N, C-alpha and C positions, 0 to 999 in steps of 0.2 A: 806641386809636385815635380821633380829637377827628370828629364829626359833620359832615359837609359844610354843613349848612344854617348852625351857631353858626359854622362857621369863612367863608362868604360876611358872615355879619352882621358880623363883626368887621371883615373887609376894609372892608364899606360905611362902620362909624363913623371906622376910620383914615383914610379917604379923606375924609372930612368934618371931619378937621383935629382929633377926638378922639388925647389922650392914652389909652396900655395903662393907665394908673391908674383914669383917671375910667369908660373902657369894663367894666374889672375889677369895681369897685366897683357898677357896673349891673346887671353879671351876676348876679352876688352877691344881691343884692336879690330878683331874678327863678327865684333856687334853683339856679340851674347852681353846681358844686362848684369849687375849686380847681383839681382834675387836670384837668376838663373844660376849664377856661379854660384853664391852659395848655397843652394840648395844641391847642387853637386855635392858641393864639399861636403855639406854635412850630413848627405845619403854615406855618404863615404866612410866619415868618422865617426856618424851615430847611426850605423845601422838599426832596423824593427827588430824587437825582439818577440819572439814568439815563446807564449809559456806552454808548455805541454804536462798534462797532469796524466801519469803512470800509475794505475791502479792495479791493487793486486788480484788476485784469483778469490780471494777472500771476500773484500768488498764490493765485488762486481757481482759475487754469489748474494750477499747481504740487498743491495740493490733491486735486483730481477725479483729476490723473496718479497720486498716490500709491495712492489709494484702488484705483482699477484695477487698478492693479500687484499690491495687495496680494492682491485678489477672483480674479486670472487665478494668482497663485501656489498660493492656497487650494485654487481647485479642479483646479490639474496632480496636486496630492496625493488630490486625492479620488477624481478621476475616472483616476490613471493604473492601467493596466495592471496585473494582482497579477504578482507573477514567477514563472517559469518555476519548475514542481517541478524540486526538487534530486535528489529521489529519487524513482524510478519500479520496482520490481521486478517481475520475474514467474518465478514458480515451477513447474517441471517434473517431476514424477516416473515414469523408467523402470522398467519391473521386470525384475529378474535372478532371484532366487531368493523367490519369493512363493507358492509349495506348499510347507510344510514341517510336520513333529512338532513336540510338543510341548517347549520347552527348546533348540530351534536355531533357529536365527537367519536371519531374513528378508533379503537383499540387495537394494538397486535403487539407482538413480541419482538422484542428485537435479542439476537444472538451476538455477540461478540466473542472470538477466539483469537488468543495471542499466540500464535505458532512460532514465533520468533523467541532468541534468547534472554530476550531483555526482562528486568526487573519491572513492577509496576509503576506506569508510567501513565500521563492525561492523553486525552485525545479532544477533540469537538468532532460531534457527527451533528452534520446538516442533513432533516427530514422535511422534504418539498411535499407539497401536492400538487400535481401539474396538468395541464392540460394538456392532450395529445393533439389533438389541433394546431394549436399554436404554438405550443410548447412553452407556454407562459406558467409563470410560476403563481397560486393562486394562494396561498398559505405554507408557513414552514415554522419550523422551529429547531432553533438549536441549542444545544446542551454539552456539559462536559463532563465523558466518565472516565474513572478509574479500570486500567486494563492490567490485569495481570494472566490468568490462562483464559478462563471460561465466566464468561456471564450471562444472564438472561433476565432481563425488566422487562415490564409490562408500561406499555406508553400509550398515551393519549392526545390527538392534535385535534383542537376543536374547530369544526367548518366554519366558513363566515356563512350568517343569513344570507346573505344575497346569493351566494353560488348556485348555478343553475342548475336541474337537475342533468345525469350524463354520466360516461367515463370518463375516468382519471386515474392517474398514476402516481404510487407513493413513491418515491425515491430518498432512499438515505443513502449517504455520502459521509467517509472518513477517510479527511486526507492525512498524509503524514508522509514525511522525509520523502519529496517529491514522487509519493506514492499514493493509491488511493483506492480503495473498498467501498465497491457501490451494490447495490441490494434494491428489488424491486417488488410491489405488490400492485393489484390493480384494485382501485377503490370505486364504487357505484351509490352515487346520488340518488335517491329518488322522490318522486314527491310526497310531499307531509299529506299524512293522513287526516281525512277531518276525524271528530271526536264523537263517538256516537254513544246512544245508549246501549248498543245491541254489538259492540267492537270488540268484546269479550275482554276488555284492559281496563285496569281501574283511574279514571281520568278525571277531567272537569272537576265541578265536585263532590265526584260521588264518594259516597261513604263505603261503598263496597264495590264488588265487580258488578258493573252494570245497575245500580242500585243506589237508591239514597241521592241527595242532592238536586238535582233536575230531573232526574230520573225516577223511577218506581220505587217505594218504599222499598227496603231490605229487611226480607225477613231474620229470625234472630240467629239461625245457622248458617245465616251470610254473613255476619259479623266477625265469625269466628278470624283473629286475624295471622292466625300462624300461616305464612306462605311456604311454611319447608324448606325455607331456604336460610343455609344455617349464615350466610352475612347478609344479613339484614338482621336490624331491630325491631321486632313484631307490638306494637303497643296499640290501645286502643283510646281513641281522644274522643269527647263528643257524639258517640255513638257512630264515630268512623274510623277505619282502620289506617295507621301509620306505618309502615314498611321502612324502615328508615337505613340506608345503606352502611354496611361498615367495611371501611378502610383503612390501614389492610386488613385484608381478612384472613385470621387464617383456618387451612383445612380447604380451599379451592384449589387447591394442586398450583397456583401460579405463584410467582415468587415475585409480588409485588415490590415496586420503591420504595424505600426506605422500612422493610421487611424484615423480621426478627425469627419468624417463624420457622421455627428446625424441620417442622414437616413437610412446609413447602420450599425451602432454601434448602433441605439437606444435600442436595445433589451438589449444590455448588460450594457448599461448605465442607466435603470429604475431600475435593480434589486438593491435590499437594498444590505449593503455588512454585515459590523459588527451586527448589530441590529439583522437581520436575522439569521446568523450564533448561534447565542449566545441562541433566542430562538426557532430554531430548537433543538439545543443541549438538552436544558429543558424537552421540548415533548418527546426528543428523551428517556431522564432518565424516565420520567413519564410514557412510553409505555414500561418498563422491566418487571415494578409491577401492572399496569393498562393500558392495551392496548386502551379500550372503552373511555376511561377520552381523552388518546392523540390523539385518533380521533377526537373527539369534538373540541380538541383545532386545531389538522391540520384545518377542515372545517372553522375557522375562521381567516382563512389566506386569505387575500383580493391577494394578488399578486397566481396567478394560479400554475404557474412553481413550486414556494416555497412551494403549498402546496401539489403537487404531491409529492416531494421532502421529507415530512414530512412524508405523505402516507409512501414512500416507506421506509421510516427508520423506521418505527414500522411492516412491511414485513421482513426486516431484522433483529432486534432486536427479532421477537417470531419467525424468521425461519420461517413464513407463507406466500406462494404466493397468498394467498386469497387476501391479501392487495392490490398486484400489479394490479389485474383487477379493483382497485378504482379507479387508473389513467390515467388522460385524456391525458395527453401529452405524444406521443409514444414513443418517448425516453427515458424519464425518466423510464416508464413502464418497458422497455426490461430492461432499466437499473438495474431497480428492481427484476426483475426473474434471469437476469444476475448473480447479486452479491450474491441473496441468495444459486444458483446454487453452488456457488464457497465455500459458507458459509456450507453447507449439504452435498458437496462435491457429489453432483445426477447430471448428466450431462442430466437427460431428463427435466429438467426444461428449456433447451435451448431451446426445442420444444415450447415454451409458447412463444417465442419473438416474433414479428410480421413482422421484416425487414430480409431479408435473410441475407444481409451483415452483420447484427450484430447477429444474430444466430449462422450463421459461423466464426466471431470472439469469441464468448462463446463455440464451442466445440476446437476452437481451443489454448484456456486457459487451457482447458484439456489437450491436446494433447503436448504445450509445456510445463506445468508446472505439470503434475503429468504424461506425457508419457502416459496417455489413448486413444492407436489409435482406441478402438472400437468404437471408435466416427465418423471414417473417411467415412464411409457409408452415415451418417448422414447430412455432409456436402454438400452444394449443388455448390459451385462456382467451378466448375470443374477443377480448378488451384490448388486452397487450397485442394481440396479434392486428386488431385495428390500429392502436397507436402505430406502430410500427410501419404499418405500410402508409400512413398519415404521414410520417417522420421523413418516409424513402420521397414521398409527394413533395414534402415539403424541399428535401434536397435536391431533387431535379429542376425545380421550380427556381431555387436559388442557383444552379449552373446554369439554367437558359439567361438566368437574367443576367448573371457576371459574363457570360458568350455575347450577347447584345450591346453590353456596354462597351 
């Protein structure tokens, strides 16, 4: 780039009437190079052209409007509320036969409730028998279930023949979408009873109860095979009564696996499915901004259990346990207290649960998920309480070992 002083000097000479050749010769004599002289001359005859764009007021307004529109759309995507949960499960266990001998099966009811808005989908359920002292899994059963609204099934888990007598924990886990539902039950394994002719049970090779076979002969009236159990097939073979179990059995008030009995499974069949979940999710969204309006909509639902689930959803959204007290169904009310306790991380809400087994399950959730051993003294079931204390001691031992290392 030419020097400004040189450019000004050349301009002054041109204005006085000197031609370019004369000016060039003079500058060369004073030590300027051809390049410096050429740059100065070019700057004079070829000035930098600046392009200026003159915008009308209308054009400026359109540009500003487009910019603000794009900014608004970006803000809408950024600040829009997150999509409602499409999957929200609750898991509850109810004992049927949980005190057994080695090699026998424990029996329990497994209740799964879908509180989200998704339609029917499959989940994997892992059920484990755990030694509370060592936290070791003794045996487990994994199954796949289809979930819609609410379902209750009877489940059996066979215990190993070599299992030791003592107290154990049944833990069921459903994992989905980086979340999980957990429920527990205490299990007791007792010593195997010795079969005798005086135990009041038809066993060994007896033809009747404590008679026939190796025991004293049975009298005729003892050979009456009807055990008054509608779930057994009672027959007499070779002067011996045989009572074959009927599975599944219609009329035992238990909705068993693969059972289509309307009397036992009527409750599940009567519950609406996809329409109900969509309506519940709509009301749940309303509850975020207007809980009073949402409560009015819940009270208009005719199905009692769905109405209770709807009210429980308001309590969970608002994190307010007062809504739980308005629920009639004890199971759903307890679930409401339990879910709010988890969401606000306050184990004191477990105390409001009505049934001890569910209350203990609520406390055990804090033990297993948060390692909160302060609840051990609040657990009613002595086996679960002992398990909590054992896990606490094991955790303290691990911390001491880590500190020493």
